[in-house]
N, C-alpha and C positions, 0 to 999 in steps of 0.2 A: 375610265380608270387607266392610268399610265402603266406601261408594262413593268416598270421597275417596282411598282407597288404590288404587282401580282406575282412576280417571279419568286420562286423558292427553289433552292438548289435541289435537284433530284438526287444529288449525292448526300445531302444532309440527313435524310432519314437513316441512312446506314451509319452515319457518324453518331447520331443519337442512340441507335441500337448498340453501337460499340460501347457506349457508356452505360447501357441498361443493366449490366450486372449479370451474374450467373443465375441459372434457373434450376440448378440441381442441388441436392442436399449434400453431396460429397464432391470431392475434387476429381473423381474419376471421369473418364470421357463418356459422353453420351453415346448410346447405341443409335443406329439409324432409326429403329422403331421408336425409341424414346424421343428422338428429334421430330419424327412425324407426328407423334401424339402431342408434343409441345406446340408444334405449328398449328395443329388442328384447334387446340384450345385458344391460342392467340387469335386465330381467324374468327372463331365464334365470338370472342370478346369484341373484336373490331366490328363485326357485322351488327352487333347490338348497339354500337355507338355512332356509326356513320351510315349514310345512305348508300346502299348498293344499287348500282344502275340495273334496271330491269329491261332496258331496251335490247331486244334480241339482236338487231343488226350490229350495234356497238360491241356487245359481248362476243358475238361471232367474229368480228373484226380482230379483237384482241386475242381470242382463242387461236385463230388460224395463224396469226403472225407468231404468237408464242410457240405453237406447236412446230412451226417450220424451223424456228431457232433451236428448240430443244432436240429436234431430230438430228441436228448437226453438232450437238454438244458432246456426243459420245455416250457410252453406257452409263446408266444412272439408276440408283435404287429408288428414285423419287417418281411419283406420278404428279407431274407439274400441273398446277391449277392457277389460273389467272383471274383476278378479281378486279372489276372496274367500279370505282366509287365516285360519287359526286364531289368535286372540289376544284376550285379555280386555280389553286397552286399546282404547277406542273411537277408532279412527284411520281416516283415509283419506288417500291421497297421490296427487298427480299426478306421473306419470313422463313424460319427454319422448316425443313421438311418438304420443300418444293412449292411453296406458296409465294406468289408474286402479286402485289397490289399496285394498281395504276389509277391515277386520277384522270377525270375528263379534261382537266386543265392541261395535261401533257399533250393530249390530242389536239386541243385548240391552239396551243402554242407552236407545235411543230409545223415545219414547212412541207413535209412530205412523209411518206411511210418509212423511208430509210432512217430518218431521225428517230422515230419512235422505236424502230427495230434496234437501233444502236443503243438506246437506253435499256430496252428489254434484254438484249444480249449481255449487257453489263451485269444486270441483276441475276440472270440465269447463271452467269459465271460465278457470282458470289455463292449461289446455292450449291453449284457443282463442287466448289472447292471447300464447302462447309465453313466459310469464313465466319458467318454469324455465330455458329456453335463454338468454333475455336475461341472467339473472343469471350463468349459467355462463360465458357469453362474456366476462364482466368479471372473473371470479375467476382466481386462480392454478390451475394444472393439478394434478389428482389423477388417479391411475390408476383403471381400472375397478374393481379389487378394493376400493380404499379408498372409492370413491364408493358402491359397492354395500353395503359394510359400514355406512356412515352411514345409508343408506336402510333397511337391514334393522333396524338398531338403532332407528330412528325408528318404523317401522311395526309392529315386533314388540314394542315396549315394553321396550327395554333391550338394547343391542347389545353389552354387555360392555366391559371396560376398554380393549380394543384400539380398537374403533370410537369410544369416547368420546374417546380421546387424539387420534385423527385429526380428529374433529370440533372439539375444542378448538384444535388447531393452525390449522385453517382459519378458525375464528372469530376468532382473534387477528389473523390476516393481513388479514381482509376486513370487520371489524366496521363501520367507518365507511361503506364503500360499500354494504354490505347494508342498513344502517339506512335510507338514503334510499329505495332502490327497493322494499324490502319493504313499507313503509307504503303507497306508491302502489299497488302491485300488489294488496295485500289489499283495499283499498277498491274497486278496479276489479273484482276477483273477486266481492266481495259485491254490488256494484251489478248487474253482468251476470248473476250467479247469480239474483238476484231476478227479473230479466226472464225468464230461462229457466224458472224455476219457474211463474210466472203463465201463460206461453204454453203450458206443458205441462199446465196444469190443476191443479197442486198449490197448496196453501195456503202462500204465502210466509211466513206467520207461523211455519211449522215451523222455518225457519232461525233466526228470532229466539228462539223458545222453546228451541232447542237451545243457542244462545249464552248465554241466561239460565241454563240449567242448568249450563253450564261455569263461568260467572261466579260463581255461588253456591258451587260447590265450591272454586274457586280462592281466593275471599276467605276461606274457612274454613281452607284448608290451607297458604297461603303469604302472606308479607307483601305488602301492596299496593305496587305500583311505579307511579310517575307515568307517564302515557302518553308523555311526551316522552323518557323514558329507555328505552322499550321499542322493540325493532326492529319490532314490529307495532303497529298502533294498538291502544289498550286495548280490551278486550272491551266495556266500557260504552260507549265511543265508537262502536264498530261497531254496537252495538244501537241507539243513538240515531240514527245515520245511516240504518240500515235502517228504523226506525220512521217517520222522516220521508219516506223514499222510498216507503214503503208507502201513504202518504196520497195520493200522486199516481199510483201504479201502476195501469194499467188492470185491470179485473176479469178473472177467468179467461176465456180464449177458448174453452177446451174443458172439458167436465165431467170431473172426476176419476174415474178408474176404478180401483178397488182391484185389486191383483194377487193378492188372496187373503186368507185369515184371518191377519192380522198376528200375533196372539198365537200361532198355530200355527207361524209362521215363527220367532218368537222362541224358542219351545221347541226347535225344531230347531237353532238357532244355539247355544243353551245346551248342548245335548248335544254338539255338535261341539267346543266350546272347553274343556269340563271333563272331568275323569276320570270314567269311568262310575259309580264308587261315589258321587262327589260329586253327580252328576246324579240318581242314584236317590234319594238323601236329599232333594234339593231338591224333586223332583216328588212324592215321598211326603208331604212336608210340605204341598204345595199341595193334594193330595187330602184330607189330614186336615182342612185348614182348610175345604175345600169339596168334599164328596164328589161334587158334580155338575160339577166342573171337567173338561171334556172335554180341554182342552189339557194338564192335569196328567197324565191317563191317556196322552195321545199322547206327551208327553215321557218318561214312565216306560217306555212300551212301546219307544220308540226307544232309551232308555238300556240296557234289557235286550238289545235287538237288537245294540247296539254291543258288549256284553259277550259276545255269542255265546250267550246264553241264549234261544234262539229260541222254545222252547215257552212260556216265561214271557212273552216279548214278545207272542205271539199271545193268550195268556190275558188280559193287561192290555188289549190293543187291542180284544178282543171285549167287555170291560166298557165301554169307551168307545162301542162300537157299540150297546150296549144303551141308552145314554143318547141317542144321536143315530143312529137306524137309517138305513142307506144313506148315511152321511156319506162322500163320496168320498175325502177325505184319509185317514180311518181305514181304509177298505176297501183302499186302495192299499197302506198299510203292512202290512196283514195279508197281502196278495198277495206283497209283497216278502219278508216273513218266511217264507212258504211256499216261495218260490223258494230262499232261502238255506238252508232246511231240506232241499232236494232234493225237495220235494213239487211237482213241476212241473205235474201236471194241475190241482191245486187252485189253483196260482198263475195258470195260464193262464185258468182259468174266471173268477176274480175280476178279473184285469187286463183281459181281453177285455171284460167287462161295463162296466168304467169307460170304455173308449174310445168307447162309444156314448152316454154320458151327455152332456147339454148342459153347456157350461162357462160359468160366469158371468165367469170371468177373461178378460183380453184375450189369448186364446190359442186355438189350435185343438185342442191335445192336452194331456193330462196327461203332461208330458214324462218324469217319473220312472216313471210307470206304463208309458208307451210303451217306455222303455229296458229295463225289467226284463221286459216281455212279449217283446221281441225276444230278450233273453238266454235266456228260458225256451224259446222255439222253437229257438234255437241249440243249447241243451243237449239238446233232444228230437231234434235231427238234421234239423229242417225248415229247411234253409238258405235256401230261396227266400222263405219267410214271414219269417224273421228278417231277411234282407237288405232287404226292403221296409220293415220297421219301423225298422231302423237308419238307412236313408236318410232317412226322414221325420224321425227324431230329429236327424240330423246337419244338416238344413236349418235347424233352430232353434238347435242347440248345436254349431256347427262346431269350437269350440275345447275341447270336453269332452275331458279327458285320455285316456280309454280308447276313444273311438269308433273311431279309426283301427285300433287293435288288433282290435276286434270285426269291423270290415269286412274286414281282412286275413284273419282266420280264416274268415269266411263265404265270401269269394271263393275261398279255398283249397279249402274243402270242395266248392265248385261246379266246381272244375277250372279256374278262370280265374286262371292263375298270374301273368299280367302285372299284373292289378289287385290280386291278393293281395300281391305284392311291393311294388307302389306304395304301398298303405296301410300295410304294415308299415314301409316306409321313412319315411312321414310320422309314424308312431307313435314310432319311435326318434329322429327329428329333434326331435319335441316334448319328448323326454326329455333332449335335449342329447347323445345318443349318436351322434356324427357317423360313427364307423366302421361301426356296424351299419346306420345309415341309408343310407350310400353303398353298402354291400354289397347291400341290398335294391333300391335304385334301379337299380344296375348290372344286377342279375339281371332286373329288370322289363323292361329294354330288350331282352332276348333274346326276350321273349314278346309285347311290344306291337307292333302293326302300324305300319310306317313311315308317317308323315304323320297318324297319329291324334292327337286332342287329348290323350289320356292319355300318349302317348309324348312329346309336346311338353312336357307338364307335368313328366314325369320328367327330361327334359333340363334344364329350368329349375331343378329342385331340385338336380341334380348341379352345375350351374354355380354356384349360390348357395353350396353347401357347399364347393366347391373354390376359391372366389374367393380370390385372393391367393396360392395355392400355386404358380401358374404364373408369378407375377411374380418376377423375379430381383432380389435386393437390389442397389442401386446401390453402385458402388465409390467 
């Protein structure tokens, strides 16, 4: 598939969101808390319609990069959360309230970590400046379902005729107003994003190189539109502005620290977004072209793992290990494959050895290895050891989809019923299953000691889930 057929402007989701319309009943400004609640609802809608990536290493990669940028963005009322979804189109999107959604296609397309950081810094800047909310406050109202449909269509690379119709209606109603503000906001996001990049230690040229890549594809695939007719400043204009700003931007304040082998990260992203048979053909071609390509073997091993052909996966990964003995990433995937095969002792031996290795990355643990080591002890019946590892993992990855389910199960085996139901409640809440979440939270109250922090947490969860039920409609 040619690049021009796959490319999708990562600036376009924000354009569509600009046309999405207001989300409030009145013309008053949204409070920060209302914005956070809105963002939470939109994210839940998106999670129900697209495939969220559950690969620990990929999610940890995006989390660490995102956090390093947010740390340099200045004081913020938001608790930023980064979501990685499966999609070949290279997109990123800012959602109100501090949520940022990224596709696997963005990772696959980028040349290096600096380019991805450039895109994320741009989206962080939109959130910090409350650009999305400012536009929504000026647009006509759309309901949650319609707004979510527009966002899903934008981020997933084609939302179907229904969402396109909604977007077209909103565009017709707000084109003139969106034109003015979108130009200003994009320039501000580019400028502030550049500052964030340099303060975080990334090369700001990454943002420019990514824009150049998009510009080349756009020139080849669609007619040139004068900048004054576009709702966004032209890509060439943005590049020119950034290049001028780069001349006066202070040098990096901190040294860039890689989050790992980027080519290995790209291989994982490719496996996530493609059908296993397509991924197998792709990585077999890589190995044929270069029999010493370790990332080709890694991707092929992961592809067979995804297909459920675990013995073949281990065989391929061991070939990679023969090329780079004791390579932690390859060893970890062999350990994971052993776990998935039910060979728990072999999995534990390998994954335990990895936890004692020094890590070059900006982290204390190999998080994927830590998670599967915990699961291996859980399957072996060593609940105490599993709990210790799961809690270490949760500290770094509190929003990982399955961690609360794991903790609920382990606490249950240990006879701690209150905590077990607490975490099962959190698990069902994260899945949008309010009924089962309330069932577990209510049961947890029967076992948790009055006045304990855990009981207070459960009471807050119940209050949040039942908010609005007790309010009687006005006559």
